[in-house]
N, C-alpha and C positions, 0 to 999 in steps of 0.2 A: 592495650595493657591496660590495667585496674590503675595501677600509676599513675598513668597520662592523665584518663580520666578524672582523677582524684585532685591533679596538681591543675590542669585547663579551669576544669571547676570553683579551684578556691582563686584561681586568677581572674577569672571573667566575676564571679561574686568580689573579689576587693576594688580590681578596676569601678565595678556598677555600682559597689557602695561608696569611692571619691567621687564618680561621677552626681551621683547626687546630693551628695554633700558641695561639691562647684555648685550644682542648680537652683541650691536654694540661695547660695549666697550669687545669683546672678550671674556665672559665668558659661563661657559657652560647651562648657564640657558637655553639659547635658546632652549641649543637641551633638555633639559628636556620640556620645554613649549611643543615642537615639538609633543615629545611623547606622551605627556596629548593629547594633538589632535587630532592627528593619531588613537589612542587607541579607542577615547572615538565616532569618525568621525561615525561612525557605527545608535547608535544613539542619536547625537547632533541634537536636533530642533533650533529653530532662536534662544532661549535662552536656550543655552548648559545643558539641565537634561537628564542624563541618563534614562532609563524607569526602571530601573532591577537593582537591589543593583550586581550583579555579575560582570556587565559593569565598575564596577571602582576597579577590580580585581589588573588590569593590568594597568589601571590609577596612582593611586596612590603608583606604583613604580618610577613612574614618577616624582609626588607630592611630595613624600622628596626627590629626587634628585634633585628638584629646590626648595625646600627652602635653603636647603645647599649649593645650587652654591649661591643662594642670601645671603645669611646670614652666606657666609662657616668662616669669620672670630669670628665667635663666639667659636668657636674650639670644645673643646671635647663635652663640654656639650647641645651640640645639635645635635653632634653625640651619644651620647648616646640617646638623645629623638628621634632622629629618630632610630635609632635601637628597641629603644619602641615601638611606632609607628608602625614601620611593624610587630613587631612579633605582638604584638593587631592583626594589619591587618589577618596576618598570620593563628592565631587561629579562627579568624569568617571568613574567608575564607574554613578554614576545618568543623567547624560547619554546617555554610551555602549549602555545599557540601552534606549534610549528610540530608538535605530537599529538595534539587536538586535530590535526591537519585530517584528518580521515580514521577508519576504522582502521585502517593496517598501521599506520604510525605510531597510533596510541596503543594498539594491544602489542607490538616491536618493539615499544618502549619497554613496555609490562614485563617483558621475556629476556629482556636484556638483563636486567634483576634477579628475576622468578623465573628461569629460562623451564622449569618444568610444572608452573601452574596449570592447573587441569582447564580453567575458565576461558583465562588469557588467551593455552591454545586451541582452545574448540573456537573462540570469535574472530579469531584470528584464521583460522579457516574457513570459517561462516563467510567474512571479511572476503577472502584469497574470492571463494564461488564466485561472491557476486559480483564483483568486478573481472569473473572468465579470466583467473589465474587459477586455471583449472588443475594443473598439473601438484602446486603450492599445495590446495585446497586438501587433495587427494593423500602427496604425503604425510600431512598435520595429520588428518583422519588418521590415517595405517599405526601413525607413534599413536596414538592416543589411544586408538584397541590390542598395541603391544602392552601400551603399558598400563591399561587398565579393562581389560579382557570384560568386565562385568557391567560397563558403563555403556548402557542400549543408547543415548542420547548421540554415540560416533557413528556407530552401525548405523544408525537412520539418516543422521545428516550425509552420510557419507554411499549408504543407499538410493537416496535420493539424489545425489550429483549423480551418482552412476545411469541413472533413469531419464536425466536432464539431456548427458550428455551421449543420451542412446548403444549408452554400452550395458545390452540386458545381463550378459552370463558372469558379468559382473556385480553386477545388482543381485542375482538371482544366488551369486556365492556366498554376498555377506551379509544378506537376510538370511540363509541358512545356517553359519556361522552366528549370526543373533541371537536366535533359534535355539541355539544347541548352549549359547555362556551366560547368556541375560533373561532376564525377565523383562521384555519388552512389550507396551502397553499393545490390547489387542486394536485399538483403532491404528497406531501407530506398522505394525505387520496387516495390518487388513488393507490399509491404502497402499503400501510398498506392492502389497502381491497384486493389489487392479493393475498399480501400473507395469508391473510386468505380466502380467497377461496382456496390456493393452501392447506397449511396444511390440507381443508375440502374435497379435492379430486375432487373439483372443477373445472378442468382446463382449459375449457372453458371460465369461469368468471374470473379465474384468466389473460388469456392469454388478455382479453377486459380489465381488468382495468389496465393489465401497458400499452396497446397502447395506453390508455386513457394518462397516468403518462408524455407518450414516448411525444406526442403530447401536454402535459402539460409544455414543456421542461427541460425536468430534465438534471440537471446535473452527475446525480448519475449512474457512469460507472454499477452497481450492477445491476440495473432496466432494461440497456441493457441487459447486460449478462445472466441477467434470462427472457428475454425475448428473446431472441436466441436460450436460454436451451429448450424453450416451445414448440413454431417453429420449432427447429429439432426434438422435440419428435411428432412433428407431418407431417416430413419430408414437411416442406417445406424450400425448401434449401433456397430459393433466399433471404429469410424475412430473418431464421436465420445466414445468411454472412451479409447481411448490417447489422443486430444488433452488432454480433459479431466483426465487422470492428471497428464499434461504438466506441463498448469497448475498445476495444485498443488504438483507439483516445484520450479515455479520462482517462486512466489508464493503461499506457504504463506499466508498469511493471507485469502485471498480466499474471502468464504464460499459465492457463487456457482458456485462451479467443484467444491468440496467436495460442493453439493449436487448439480450436476447429476453426477456421477461417481456418486454412489448411486443417482440414477432410473435413468441409465441403464444401471447392469449390474442392477438390479429390471428392467428389460427383459428384458436379455440372461437373466435367474433364475440372475445369478451373488449369491443372496443374501449368502451371506458376505460379497460383497466390498461389497458395498452398504452393510452392516453396519459395515462396515470406517469408511467414509467418516464416515457418522453417528455414532460414535462420536469419530470424531475432532473435528468440529464443537461435540460436548458440550464435550470436554474444555477446550477456547477456547474456549468461550462462545461458541459463533455461534449465531445466529437466520438461518432463513427459514420463511417462510409451511408451507411444503410440508415440514417434514423430520420432522415426527412420524407424519405422513402415512406416509413411505416407511419410519419406522422402524415401525410396524406391518404395512404392506404385506412388508417383510423380513419380517420373526419370524414371523406367520401364514403362510408359504410353507414357513418351515421347523418349523411344526406347532411353535412357540414360545405358544403362545394365552394364555395370563397376561402375557407380556410385550409380546406384540402387543396383546392388550386394554386393557392399561396407557397404550401412548401413545396408543391412539386414543382414551381417554377427557383425556388429559393435551392431548391436540388441541381437544378439544368445549368443556374450557378458557378455552380463547385463541380459539378460534373457536367459541363453540354454533352456527353455521349451516352447519359440515360436514355436509352430507350425507354423500360420499363416507364418513365415521367413522360415519357412521349405521351407514349399509350394512354395513361391515365388522364391527363391533361385531358386528350382525345373522347376519353369516354366520358369527360364531363363536361366538356364542348357537347359531346350528344344528348347528355341530358336536360343542356340549357338550350335544347332546340337550334344551336349553333355549328351545324351541318359540314359546311365549307373550313370554316376552326378546325371540328373536327378530324375532317379527312386528312387535310396539312397534320396535325398534327401523329393518324396513321399511318401518314409514306415517310415523315423523319424518323420513325420507329421502325417501319421494317427495311428503310436505310441500312441505320445501324444494327439491326441484327435479321434479316434476313430470313435466317432460318426459322422462325420463331410460324407456327403454323398460328400460333390465336392471329397474331398480330394480323398474318395477312390475311383470312378469313373475315378479321372486324371492317379492315379495309376494303375489302372485298363490298360484304355488304355495305357498309358507307356508300360509297362508288353508286351499287345497285342502287340504292335508294336516293340518292340522288339525281341518277339518271333511270329513272323508270323505264323509259324505252330502249 
């Protein structure tokens, strides 16, 4: 309300003027006034009103000190008052922290006061979905659709939740209702249609919709990642690499995107490019079961055998049952003309994966070479 903004501005200006005069007299009031301003700076607008009650917790301490400095001659009564004031705010802080415990408690608290608040209902449903309280989330989305039938966001979120739960028919019905009653962004429609087609086993149709979503300038990294996986499954390595790289750009915290970047570039024989993404994973302390295997593979093909050997040995420390690591250690030993060691590693690989024709063939060739008679 304008009168509230005006009152806040006048109050803040008056306190500031008193503090400045006190500062000129070498009082502590100037210090406490600066304390308030500094802690409010992140949320100050032209007329300084904080955007949430939590932004007042620290400034209130400064307000108490400021009042004490301005009226220090009032003696003990003022000190008792300020102690009571800080105690009150301390209790309120503990109470509010319970409300700010997580998204569910926060938006439930808002809805207790404003039960029809659209955004609070939407965010509570999102929180329920993230915490796998699916029935509660679905109920709220459906209520929002009934109350706001032209709001596309509730339809989109409900459709995505149905897709995540594998409830394809309900997702399809929700998307159809959305198309009939609202204007949804082309990206949302294409992404949802792609998800439905994927669950129905129509991979070509899903790929077509995902490509349309990307052309609609999607900012969603999950679309690029899913499209990359589809390209990968169809052995379109160049397309997959491009989609995974875009995923990394949009979401630099997704380990799977880095891994598939490296894997795809190894397939394309872009060894240096693969190592680039693997090193980024190490720098960010990202983990993936295949990381060290891909690192060893890239180093091996670049001819950097010591680094490759180290990667495969580290992989065996984490996964002693990796036949692929033993096999490549055998290949490294062969390149270094260590035939007995190579045979040992090939035998380990065959014992772990006796169905591999490649492992058996290389082992047999190594044994024949070691015993030509």
